[in-house]
C-alpha positions in Angstrom: 13.7 2.2 4.3 13.1 -1.5 4.5 14.0 -3.3 7.7 14.5 -6.9 8.7 11.6 -6.8 11.1 9.2 -9.7 10.9 6.0 -8.7 9.1 3.9 -11.5 10.7 5.2 -10.7 14.2 4.2 -7.1 13.6 0.7 -8.1 12.6 0.2 -10.5 15.4 0.7 -7.7 18.0 -2.3 -5.8 16.6 -5.1 -6.0 19.3 -8.0 -5.6 16.9 -8.9 -9.0 15.5 -10.6 -7.6 12.4 -7.6 -5.4 11.6 -5.3 -8.5 12.1 -7.4 -10.5 9.7 -7.6 -7.7 7.2 -3.8 -7.3 7.4 -3.2 -10.9 6.6 -5.6 -10.7 3.6 -4.0 -7.5 2.4 -0.6 -9.2 2.5 -1.8 -12.1 0.4 -3.6 -9.7 -2.1 -0.7 -7.3 -2.4 1.9 -10.0 -2.8 -0.2 -11.5 -5.6 -0.7 -8.2 -7.4 2.8 -6.9 -7.0 4.8 -10.1 -7.3 6.8 -8.9 -4.3 7.1 -10.3 -0.8 5.8 -8.2 2.2 8.5 -6.4 4.1 8.5 -3.8 6.9 9.2 -0.3 5.6 10.1 1.7 8.7 8.3 0.8 11.9 4.7 0.6 10.8 4.3 0.3 7.0 4.2 -3.1 5.2 5.5 -2.5 1.7 5.7 -4.4 -1.5 8.4 -3.7 -4.1 10.4 -0.5 -4.2 11.0 2.5 -6.4 13.5 5.4 -6.2 12.0 8.9 -6.7 13.7 12.2 -7.4 11.5 15.4 -7.2 12.1 18.6 -9.2 13.3 20.1 -5.9 16.1 17.6 -5.8 14.7 15.7 -2.9 15.0 11.9 -3.4 14.4 8.7 -1.7 13.0 5.2 -1.8 9.4 4.1 -1.2 7.3 0.9 -1.6 5.4 0.5 -4.9 2.3 -0.3 -2.8 1.7 -0.9 0.8 -0.4 -0.4 3.9 -0.2 0.4 7.6 -2.7 -1.1 10.1 -3.0 2.0 12.3 -5.3 2.3 15.3 -7.9 4.5 13.7 -7.9 3.0 10.3 -5.9 1.0 7.8 -3.8 3.3 5.6 -3.6 2.0 2.0 -0.8 3.3 -0.2 -2.3 2.2 -3.5 -3.2 5.4 -5.4 -1.2 7.6 -7.7 -3.1 10.8 -6.9 -3.4 11.6 -10.6 -6.6 13.2 -11.8 -6.9 10.6 -14.6 -7.0 7.8 -12.1 -9.7 9.4 -9.9 -12.5 7.4 -11.6 -11.1 4.3 -9.9 -12.2 5.7 -6.5 -15.8 6.1 -7.6 -16.8 2.5 -6.9 -14.2 1.6 -4.3 -16.6 1.7 -1.4 -16.5 3.3 2.0 -13.2 5.2 2.7 -11.6 8.5 3.4 -9.0 10.1 1.3 -5.8 11.4 2.8 -3.0 13.4 1.0 -1.0 10.3 0.2 -3.2 7.4 1.1 -6.7 5.9 1.4 -8.1 5.3 4.9 -10.4 2.3 5.5 -11.9 0.9 8.7 -12.2 -2.6 7.4 -11.6 -4.4 4.1 -15.2 -5.5 3.8 -16.0 -1.7 3.2 -14.2 -1.9 -0.1 -14.8 -3.6 -3.5 -11.8 -5.8 -3.8 -11.8 -5.9 -7.6 -11.5 -2.1 -7.8 -8.8 -2.1 -5.1 -6.8 -4.5 -7.3 -7.2 -2.2 -10.3 -5.9 0.7 -8.1 -2.9 -1.4 -7.1 -2.1 -2.4 -10.7 -2.5 1.2 -11.9 -0.2 2.5 -9.2 2.5 -0.1 -9.8 2.3 0.6 -13.6 2.5 4.3 -13.1 5.4 4.2 -10.6 7.3 1.6 -12.6 7.2 3.8 -15.7 8.0 7.1 -14.0 10.7 6.1 -11.5 13.5 3.6 -11.3 12.1 0.3 -9.9 14.3 -1.5 -7.5 13.9 -5.3 -7.0 14.2 -6.1 -3.3 12.7 -9.6 -3.0 
């Protein structure tokens, strides 16, 4: 759930200078791609836009269209649909590790930004067509 916490204050408390710089850059990039302002989602995720999901099991909730979390070990990027037909986008992305629901990257310079932007756009398009998009900005 989105909170009223200040995104910039959250980023400024990050000890790692590179991670702080990458976070500022990601905010600028994700705001540009999504057309949504950065907002805190929970205590550690910076989200852009929102959609409402309902699973076949009946479980439902709200989540950011795209987002990231500057965690201690790596930056978690929430920018991928997980669909097999979108896997080709990961091929030229750069140096990263894949999690169940996110992409882990040590620093933004390890990624090809143009491919990251394509991943963001594909994810927003997929989620906007499949689920109810909620405007929050």
